[in-house]
N, C-alpha and C positions, 0 to 999 in steps of 0.2 A: 724875613720882613725888612731887616736892616739894610741889606743889599738893595732891595727894591725902592724903598723910600729915600735913601740917601741920608745925608747929615741933618740933624735937627735944625730947624731955621732960627731958634732963639736960645738954645742951651747948648752946653758942651756934649751932652749925650742924651739919648732918648730916655724917657721915663716909660713904664710899662704901658699905662693908659694911653699916653700920647702916641706911642708906636702903633698900637692897635688901631686906634682912631684914625691915624694918618693912612695906615695900610688899607682899612675898610673904605675910607673916603675914595681912594683910587686915583687920585690926581697924577700919581706917578705912572699910571696905565694911559690915562687920557686927560691931558691938562684942561680940557673943556668941561670936566665934570664939575657940576655946581658946588659951591661950599655950603649950600643949603639943601635941606631935604636928604634922602637916603643917599648913601655912598654906593660906589660901584659894586662893592662886595658885601653890601649890607645884609643880604640874605645868608651870608657866611659868618657874620660877626660872632655869634655864640660859638660855632665850631672853631674859629680861629682863636677865640679867647681860651677854649678848652685845650687846644693844641699848644698854645703858648704856655698855659699852666702846667701841661705834661713836661714840656721842655725845661721850665724852671724847676720842677720837681727833680727831674733826672739830672740836671746840670748843677744845682745848688744844694739840694738836700739828699741827693743820691738815692732818690726813691726808685724803686723797681717799676717797670712798666710792663704790664701784662701783655700777653700775646694778643688779646682782644683789643687792648687800648692801641698797641702798635699797629695792628691791622687797620683799625679805625683812622688813626693818624695818617698812614700812608694813603688810604682812600680819600681822605679829606684834602691832603695836598694835591692829589692827582685831580680832584674836582675843582679845586681853586685854580690850578694850573690850566685846565681846560677852559675855564671862564675867562681867565687873563688872555689866552690865546685867541678866543672868540672876540674879545673886545679890541684886540690889537689889529684885526682884519679890517 
């Protein structure tokens, strides 16, 4: 997500909520996306939040990630990448 959205516009680093909100809005995919109404990746918001929470747990709390959660995470990323590719065409 960080690589996709770039540097935060007003702070020295992204905060969790702001990063997810900016990523879901999708102006980094398509600058024409409105700042009002649903974002380009709105349908994936909850899945992206869960994916982000899994990463936080693994990186900061050293939580184990079950095989089921890992497979779900890979599938979610593949779905999001497909959506991004379709929007860029």
